[in-house]
C-alpha positions in Angstrom: 0.0 0.1 0.1 1.4 3.4 -0.9 1.5 6.2 1.5 -0.9 9.0 0.7 0.7 12.3 -0.3 -0.6 15.4 1.5 -3.0 17.4 -0.5 -2.7 21.1 -1.3 -4.7 22.3 1.9 -2.7 20.2 4.3 0.5 21.6 2.8 -0.8 25.2 3.1 -1.8 24.6 6.8 1.6 22.9 7.6 3.3 25.9 6.0 1.2 28.5 7.8 1.7 26.6 11.2 5.5 26.6 10.6 5.6 30.3 9.8 3.4 31.0 13.0 5.7 28.8 15.1 8.7 30.7 13.8 7.1 34.1 14.3 5.9 33.3 17.8 2.3 34.1 16.9 0.5 30.9 17.7 -3.2 31.4 17.2 -3.9 27.7 17.1 -3.1 25.2 20.0 -0.7 23.1 18.0 1.7 23.5 15.2 0.5 20.0 13.9 -2.6 20.4 11.7 -3.8 16.9 12.4 -3.8 17.7 16.2 -5.7 20.9 15.6 -8.2 19.1 13.5 -8.7 16.4 16.2 -9.2 19.1 18.9 -11.8 20.9 16.8 -13.5 17.6 15.9 -13.9 16.7 19.7 -15.1 20.2 20.4 -17.7 20.1 17.7 -18.9 16.5 18.7 -19.1 17.5 22.4 -21.2 20.6 21.7 -23.4 18.8 19.3 -24.1 16.0 21.8 -24.9 18.5 24.5 -27.1 20.3 22.3 -28.9 17.1 21.1 -29.4 15.9 24.8 -30.8 19.4 25.7 -33.3 19.2 22.8 -34.3 15.6 23.7 -35.0 16.6 27.3 -37.1 19.6 26.3 -39.1 17.4 23.8 -39.7 14.7 26.3 -40.8 17.2 28.9 -43.2 18.9 26.5 -44.6 15.5 25.2 -45.0 13.8 28.6 -47.5 14.4 31.3 -45.0 15.0 34.1 -41.3 15.2 34.5 -41.0 11.6 36.0 -42.7 10.1 32.8 -40.3 12.3 30.7 -37.3 10.9 32.4 -38.6 7.3 32.0 -39.1 8.0 28.3 -35.4 9.1 28.0 -34.1 6.3 30.2 -36.3 3.6 28.8 -34.4 3.2 25.4 -33.3 -0.3 24.5 -30.1 -0.8 22.7 -32.0 -1.7 19.5 -33.6 1.7 19.7 -30.3 3.4 20.1 -28.9 1.5 17.1 -32.0 2.3 15.0 -31.7 6.0 15.7 -28.0 5.9 15.0 -28.6 4.1 11.7 -31.4 6.5 10.7 -29.3 9.6 11.4 -26.3 8.1 9.4 -28.7 7.4 6.5 -30.2 10.8 6.5 -26.8 12.5 6.5 -25.2 10.6 3.8 -27.4 11.6 0.9 -30.5 13.3 -0.1 -32.2 10.1 -1.0 -31.3 8.8 2.5 -32.8 12.0 4.1 -36.0 11.4 1.9 -36.3 7.9 3.2 -35.8 8.8 6.8 -38.2 11.9 6.6 -40.9 9.9 4.8 -40.7 7.2 7.4 -41.1 9.8 10.1 -44.1 11.3 8.4 -45.7 7.8 8.1 -45.2 7.2 11.7 -46.6 10.5 12.8 -49.7 9.9 10.5 -50.0 6.5 12.1 -49.9 7.7 15.6 -52.4 10.4 14.9 -54.7 7.8 13.3 -54.5 5.7 16.5 -55.2 8.7 18.6 -58.3 9.7 16.5 -59.6 6.0 16.7 -59.0 6.0 20.5 -60.9 9.4 20.8 -63.8 8.1 18.8 -64.1 5.0 20.8 -64.1 7.0 24.1 -66.9 9.3 22.7 -68.9 6.3 21.7 -68.7 4.7 25.0 -69.5 8.0 26.9 -72.6 8.4 24.7 -73.9 4.9 25.7 
């Protein structure tokens, strides 16, 4: 297997980081571009995870009747559910077709849930009339 040659951007970053190191103006954490990319990646992933968890908690609280039920909803996920969510998110971010498939599935699930809710409401109103 041959070793990959650095591309133009990597060469420019390496040259700029060498110049910064020599001049004493370090505006980035490391003179190594790969390390800086790693640091940026960790920061972005950490921030997005915190943002996602915050949104999940808010949606669960808004959807549930009380805070205890919301916490049960968040804690009650199975490994299969977690893997399915991960797979769906990966599929949705890989291509426009994947996004369409996932969005279509979510629309169908929402319509199914609403239909079940309407049926339950009709049954309740019929039993109250009798």
